[in-house]
N, C-alpha and C positions, 0 to 999 in steps of 0.2 A: 499259176493261178493268182490273180491280184487280190490282196486282202483289203477289206473295206477300212477306211480311215475316217475317224470322227473329226469334227471341227471344234476346236477349243474356243470358248467365248467367255469373256469376262463380263460379270453382271454388276450393275450399280446396286449398292445396298438399298437404296430407296425403292427399287423395283420389288424388293421382298418385304421391307418393313416401313416403307414410306407412310402408310396409313395407320400404322400401329407402332409408334416409337417405343412404347412400353414392352412390346413383344421382343425387341432386341435384347433388353436386359433379361427377360425370361429365358431367351434362347441361350444366353451366356451362362445361366445358372445350371444348365444341364451338365450332369457328371461327365458325359463323353466330350462335350465341348471344352469344359475346364481341363480335362486331360490333354486335349490337343493344344490348348493354350499353354499349359504347363510344359509340354514337350518343346514348344517353340522358344520359351525363355529359360529352359533348363531347371525349372522348379516344379516338382510334382504337385499338382493341385487337385483338390477335392472339395465338394460342397461342405460348408461349415456346419450345416444342420441347425436345428432350432429356429428361433425367431430371427428374422432378418432385421438388424438394427439400422439398415441403410435405406429405409423407406423414403426419407426426405431427399435422397440423392438419386435423381433419375438415372437409370441404367446401372446403379450400384449393385454389386454382388459381393457378399462376404464368403470368402473361401479360406481354405487352410492349406498350409504346406503339409502334404501327406507324409513327409519324412520326419520333419521336426515338430509338427503340431502348431506352428505359429500361424497367426491370422495373416491373410493376404487380402488386400482391398483391390477389387477389380471394378473398373468403371468403363462402360461402353456407350459411346455416342455416335450416331450415324454420321454426323458431319464433323466429327473431331471433338477434341477437348478444349474448352476455353479456360480463361484464367479463373473465373468464378468456380468452375468445377474442380480445377486443380487445387484451389484453396480448400474446398470441402473435402477433397481426398486427403489432404494433409491433416485436416482437423480430425477426420475419422481415424486415420492411421495413428495419430497421437492418442486419441481416446481409447482405442483398442490395443495400443502397443503393438501394432502390426509391424512385421519385419520386412514387408514388401508391398508395393501396390503397382497395379498394371493399368495403363490407359489403352483402350481399344477403340479405334475409329477407322473410318474410310481413309482419312488423311490426318496426320499429326503435323501441326504447323511448326515452323522453324523456331518460333518463340517458345513453344511448349517443350520442344526437344532440348533447347538450350537450358531452360529452367530445370528439367530433369537431369541433364548432364551435370549442372552445377550442384544439385542436391546430392547426386551420387558422389561428387567430389568432396563435399563437406560433411557427409553423413558418416556414421560409424560403420565399421566393416560389415556388421550383420543387418544393416538396413539398406534395402535396394529399391530402385525405382526403374520401371520398365515402360515402354510404349511400343505398341504393335499396330500396324496398318492391316486391316482385314480386307481380304479379297475373296470374292465368290466366283467360281468357275463352273461352267457347264460344258459337257461334251455332247454336242447336238442338243437333244431335249432331256438330258439326264437331270437327276436331282442336283442342285447346286452343291459344290464342294468348297469348304472354307480353307483359306490359307492365311496364316498369321505371319506377316513380315515384321521382324523385330527391328525397330529403327532407333531405339534407345535402351541402353542397359549399362550396368556398372562396368567400369574398366578395372578388372581385377589386377592387372599388371601395375597400373598406376597406384592402386590402393596398397599393394604389397610394397611398392617403392616408397610410398609415403610412410608406411609403418616402419620401414627400415631407417628412414631419416629421423623419425621421432625417437626410435630406440637409440640411435647414435647420439642425438642431442641429450637424451637422458643419461647416457653413459659418460657424457663430457662434463659432469658436475665438478665443481671446484673441490679441491682437497680440504679436509677439515682444518680449521685454523690452528688447532693445537697438535697436529700431526708432526712427527719428526721431520718429514720432508718440508712442511710449511715452516717449521722453526728454523731449519737449516737455511731456507731461502731468505727468511727474515734476517738471519745473521749476516748472510752474504750481502743482502741488500743494504743492511745497516753499515757494513764495512765500506761498501762502495760509496755510500752517501757521505761517510766521514771523510773519505779521501777527497770527494768533490768539494766538501766544505773547506777542507784544509787548503785545497788548491785555490778555492775562492778567496781564502784569507790572504794568500800571497799576492793575487792579482787584483783583488778588489780595492776600491778607493776608500780611504778613511777607515780601513779595517772592517768594512761591511762586506759580507759574503752573500751571494745570490744562489738560491737552490731551486731547481726546476723539477716538478713532478709530472710524470707522464702516465696516463691511464689507457691501457690498450683494451682498448675496448673491442531385379528381372518376367459323324452321322448327323447330320443336319436333320432337323424335324420342324 
């Protein structure tokens, strides 16, 4: 017996929220949607509760890391994130001392991806930047199902490598000037210099010697 098969169809976000852009931000604030978004980036998310301080940021949602309690800024734009929105995200993150912020849109441009990648590179280990492209899918006439594709996230391997390099540089500090080892090196260096001067006295003209110094240098309703 042949089993029926449904047809999978991708939906443009504007088909759902085109006439109500503010509805997209309200949709993102739902606890179930934040959980799905958190699963995609590997950070458990939940609504922050209380008054929303992101009223001046369209599509802005204040969430929390359900595990560590840190603030997470989420911003959703139907047609992607632009440079002005990115600047506001950074401003809110700084003001709230958020440890992560997430951009959500139908498409994330290469310029925004590169900016977030750079921020992940230069930021401290516990501050992370993510971007996800949202897809909506139907099976025949079913309720749309969201799918978050992560297109930008911290490179933990690179961060660990950088930390290791910083530690190695820290351990390569010079020896104290008055340590026995330093004193011994000074004495050896002084002896060698004396020998060079003596040699210079023999070969230099008019009794003048020359000395050279070298310096090594992250249910739809």
